[in-house]
C-alpha positions in Angstrom: 7.5 -16.9 4.6 9.4 -14.4 6.8 7.5 -11.3 5.2 4.3 -12.9 6.4 5.4 -14.2 9.9 3.7 -11.3 11.7 1.2 -10.2 9.2 -2.0 -9.0 10.9 -4.2 -6.1 10.6 -5.8 -4.2 7.8 -4.6 -5.4 4.3 -6.5 -3.4 1.6 -7.1 -5.0 -1.9 -6.4 -2.2 -4.4 -8.7 -1.3 -7.2 -7.2 -1.5 -10.7 -7.3 2.0 -12.3 -8.9 1.2 -15.7 -9.2 4.0 -18.3 -12.4 4.4 -20.3 -10.9 2.5 -23.0 -10.2 -0.5 -20.7 -6.4 0.1 -20.6 -4.8 0.4 -17.2 -3.2 3.5 -15.7 -0.4 1.8 -14.0 1.0 5.1 -12.8 -2.1 5.8 -10.6 -1.3 2.9 -8.5 1.3 4.6 -6.6 -0.8 7.3 -5.2 -3.4 4.8 -4.2 -0.8 2.6 -2.4 0.7 5.5 -0.6 -2.8 6.5 0.6 -3.6 3.1 1.9 -0.1 2.8 3.7 -0.5 6.4 5.1 -3.7 5.2 6.6 -1.9 2.4 8.4 -2.4 -0.7 6.2 -0.3 -3.7 7.3 0.1 -5.0 3.7 -1.4 -4.6 0.2 -3.2 -7.1 -1.9 -3.7 -6.7 -5.7 -5.5 -8.6 -8.4 -8.4 -9.7 -6.2 -12.0 -9.4 -6.8 -12.0 -5.7 -5.7 -9.2 -5.2 -8.2 -11.2 -7.0 -11.0 -8.6 -9.5 -11.1 -10.8 -11.9 -13.1 -10.5 -9.5 -16.1 -6.8 -9.3 -16.2 -4.7 -10.9 -19.0 -1.4 -12.6 -18.0 0.5 -9.5 -19.3 -1.7 -7.2 -17.3 -1.4 -9.3 -14.3 2.4 -9.1 -14.6 2.4 -5.3 -14.9 0.1 -5.0 -11.9 2.3 -6.9 -9.6 5.5 -5.1 -10.9 3.7 -1.7 -10.5 2.5 -2.5 -6.9 5.9 -3.9 -5.9 7.8 -0.8 -7.1 5.1 1.4 -5.4 5.5 -0.5 -2.1 9.4 -0.4 -2.3 9.5 -2.9 0.6 7.4 -0.9 3.0 4.8 -3.7 3.4 4.2 -7.2 2.2 2.4 -7.6 -1.3 -0.2 -10.4 -1.8 -0.9 -11.3 -5.4 -4.4 -12.3 -6.2 -5.0 -15.2 -8.7 -8.5 -15.9 -9.9 -8.2 -18.6 -12.6 -9.7 -22.0 -13.4 -7.0 -24.3 -13.9 -3.9 -25.4 -11.9 -1.6 -24.6 -14.8 -2.7 -21.0 -15.0 -2.4 -20.6 -11.3 1.1 -21.9 -11.3 2.1 -19.7 -14.3 0.8 -16.6 -12.6 2.2 -17.7 -9.3 5.6 -18.2 -10.6 5.5 -14.8 -12.3 4.4 -13.0 -9.1 7.2 -14.7 -7.2 9.7 -13.0 -9.5 8.0 -9.5 -9.2 8.2 -9.2 -5.4 5.0 -10.8 -4.1 5.3 -12.3 -0.6 2.3 -14.6 -1.0 -0.4 -15.6 -3.4 -4.1 -15.2 -2.7 -5.8 -18.0 -4.7 -9.4 -18.8 -5.5 -10.5 -22.4 -5.8 -11.4 -23.4 -9.4 -14.9 -22.3 -9.9 -16.2 -22.2 -13.5 -18.9 -24.7 -14.1 -17.3 -27.8 -12.5 -16.2 -28.1 -8.9 -13.3 -30.4 -8.2 -14.0 -33.0 -5.5 -12.3 -32.5 -2.1 -9.3 -34.6 -2.9 -8.7 -32.8 -6.3 -9.0 -29.5 -4.4 -6.4 -30.5 -2.1 -4.0 -31.5 -5.1 -4.7 -28.3 -6.7 -3.3 -26.3 -3.9 -0.6 -28.8 -3.3 0.6 -28.3 -6.9 0.6 -24.6 -6.7 2.6 -24.3 -3.6 5.2 -26.9 -4.7 5.6 -25.5 -8.2 5.8 -21.8 -7.1 7.4 -22.3 -3.6 5.2 -19.4 -2.5 3.0 -19.3 0.6 -0.7 -19.4 -0.4 -3.7 -17.8 1.2 -6.9 -19.5 -0.1 -9.5 -16.8 -1.1 -12.7 -18.5 0.0 -15.4 -16.5 -1.7 -17.1 -18.4 -4.6 -20.5 -19.5 -3.4 -20.8 -22.7 -5.6 -17.4 -23.9 -4.8 -17.1 -22.7 -1.2 -14.7 -24.7 0.9 -16.0 -25.9 4.2 -14.1 -25.4 7.4 -13.4 -29.2 7.4 -11.9 -29.1 3.9 -9.9 -26.1 4.7 -8.4 -27.8 7.8 -7.7 -30.8 5.7 -5.7 -28.7 3.2 -3.9 -27.0 6.1 -3.0 -30.4 7.4 -1.9 -31.9 4.0 -0.4 -28.8 2.2 2.1 -27.0 4.5 2.4 -24.3 1.9 -1.2 -23.0 2.4 -0.6 -20.5 5.3 -4.0 -19.1 5.6 -7.5 -18.4 4.3 -9.4 -15.0 3.4 -12.8 -16.1 4.5 -15.3 -14.3 2.5 -19.1 -14.6 1.4 -20.7 -12.8 4.4 -21.3 -15.8 6.6 -20.0 -15.0 10.2 -21.0 -18.5 11.4 -18.7 -20.2 8.9 -16.0 -17.6 9.9 -16.5 -18.6 13.5 -16.4 -22.3 12.8 -13.2 -22.0 10.9 -11.6 -19.9 13.6 -12.5 -22.6 16.2 -11.1 -25.5 13.9 -8.1 -23.9 12.2 -4.6 -24.6 13.4 -3.2 -21.8 15.6 -0.3 -21.4 13.1 -2.6 -20.4 10.2 -3.6 -17.0 9.4 -7.4 -16.3 9.1 -8.4 -13.0 7.5 -11.9 -11.7 7.4 -13.5 -10.5 4.3 -16.9 -10.4 5.9 -17.1 -6.7 5.1 -20.2 -5.9 7.1 -18.9 -7.6 10.3 -15.3 -6.8 10.8 -15.8 -5.9 14.4 -17.2 -9.4 15.4 -14.6 -10.9 13.1 -11.8 -9.3 15.1 -13.5 -10.2 18.4 -13.5 -13.9 17.1 -9.8 -13.7 16.8 -9.2 -12.9 13.0 -5.7 -12.4 12.2 -6.7 -9.2 10.2 -8.8 -8.4 7.2 -8.5 -8.3 3.4 -11.7 -6.7 2.0 -13.3 -4.1 -0.1 -14.6 -2.0 2.7 -10.9 -1.3 3.8 -10.2 -0.1 0.4 -13.1 2.4 0.4 -12.4 3.6 3.9 -8.8 2.7 4.9 -8.5 5.3 7.7 -11.6 4.2 9.6 -10.9 0.6 8.9 -7.5 0.8 10.5 -9.0 2.9 13.5 -11.4 -0.1 14.1 -8.7 -2.7 14.0 -6.7 -0.6 16.5 -9.7 0.2 18.8 -10.3 -3.6 19.2 -6.7 -4.3 19.9 -6.8 -1.7 22.5 -10.0 -2.9 24.1 -11.8 0.2 23.2 -15.2 -1.5 22.3 -17.3 1.7 22.6 -15.1 3.3 20.0 -15.0 0.1 17.8 -18.8 -0.3 18.0 -19.4 3.3 16.7 -16.9 2.8 13.8 -18.6 -0.5 13.0 -22.0 1.3 12.6 -20.4 3.8 10.3 -18.6 1.4 8.2 -21.7 -0.8 8.0 -23.7 2.1 6.6 -20.8 2.4 3.9 -21.0 -1.2 3.2 -24.6 -1.2 2.7 -24.2 1.7 0.2 -21.7 -0.2 -1.8 -22.8 -3.8 -1.7 -24.2 -4.2 -5.2 -23.3 -6.3 -8.3 -21.0 -3.6 -9.3 -19.1 -3.4 -6.0 -15.7 -2.8 -7.5 -17.2 0.3 -9.4 -18.7 1.4 -6.1 -15.3 1.2 -4.2 -13.7 3.2 -7.0 -16.2 5.8 -6.7 -15.6 6.0 -2.9 -11.9 6.4 -3.5 -12.5 9.0 -6.2 -14.7 11.1 -3.8 -11.5 11.0 -1.4 -9.2 12.2 -4.2 -7.9 8.9 -5.5 -7.8 8.3 -9.2 -9.3 4.8 -9.2 -10.3 4.9 -12.7 -13.4 3.2 -14.1 -14.6 -0.4 -14.0 -13.8 -2.6 -16.9 -16.7 -3.3 -19.2 -19.2 -4.7 -18.9 -19.4 -3.7 -15.3 -21.5 -0.5 -15.0 -20.6 2.6 -13.3 -22.5 3.4 -10.0 -26.0 4.8 -10.5 -27.0 8.2 -9.3 -28.8 6.6 -6.3 -25.5 4.4 -5.4 -23.3 7.5 -5.7 -25.6 9.6 -3.4 -25.7 6.8 -0.9 -21.9 6.3 -0.9 -21.3 10.1 -0.4 -23.7 10.3 2.4 -22.1 7.2 4.1 -18.5 8.5 3.6 -19.3 11.9 5.2 -19.2 10.7 8.9 -16.2 8.5 8.2 -14.0 11.4 6.5 -15.0 14.4 8.5 -13.4 13.3 11.7 
């Protein structure tokens, strides 16, 4: 827990550098992580939805965590993303991540076809935290199994090992409700990519979101501006980041984030099939939105 005690600010989720044949260029992760840390990131997340973690085999997951841990070399906490549909598989991956240098797990609720009832959801997260002895951040993103603020607070109350939530899905009201209801000792990270500025104003402990990975320097500058009370500067950055989000927010979002990274000199690789590459219209919109963010 100590590595997470003061975790705040911008925590970009890395993309996974797939080659054209679908294999992973693990060596490319180091430059990406260096780039994100040089921009001022407070931590790094891997294996999330931006990293196409739902496509990773267990062996690939293990190697991704090891590669990221080696690249970080203790410079910042590593959060391991787990997107699976059984308690058993979440535990297997969580135990593996614990031995490879992860400081915490970022875990989605089970979400394929059947939604566990609330009590089963509590027990799912209890089992993961107890078996892995790892702090867990719930990745609240899946629309058909979205956890309400009330259920999240119940989990906080009954499962001490759940230390926070990455609140996603674009609904700022639910984010505001959670900020009001959650215990003060739990960490609430925003993944409302279009609305980082108001998320920070509502008291978010930080952010873990795709927009940070596409534009880390501006994202850190926005966080710093809010902390310093520079709301004119923050609002200006918000507008520029919103334009980038509007250019990227498509069904092939990870591919669009990778294109934004490649445009800035980062070898992010290709999306894993069947996700398509960005279209010409998407590429042109991303380049146009990046220009005011990268020219300063």
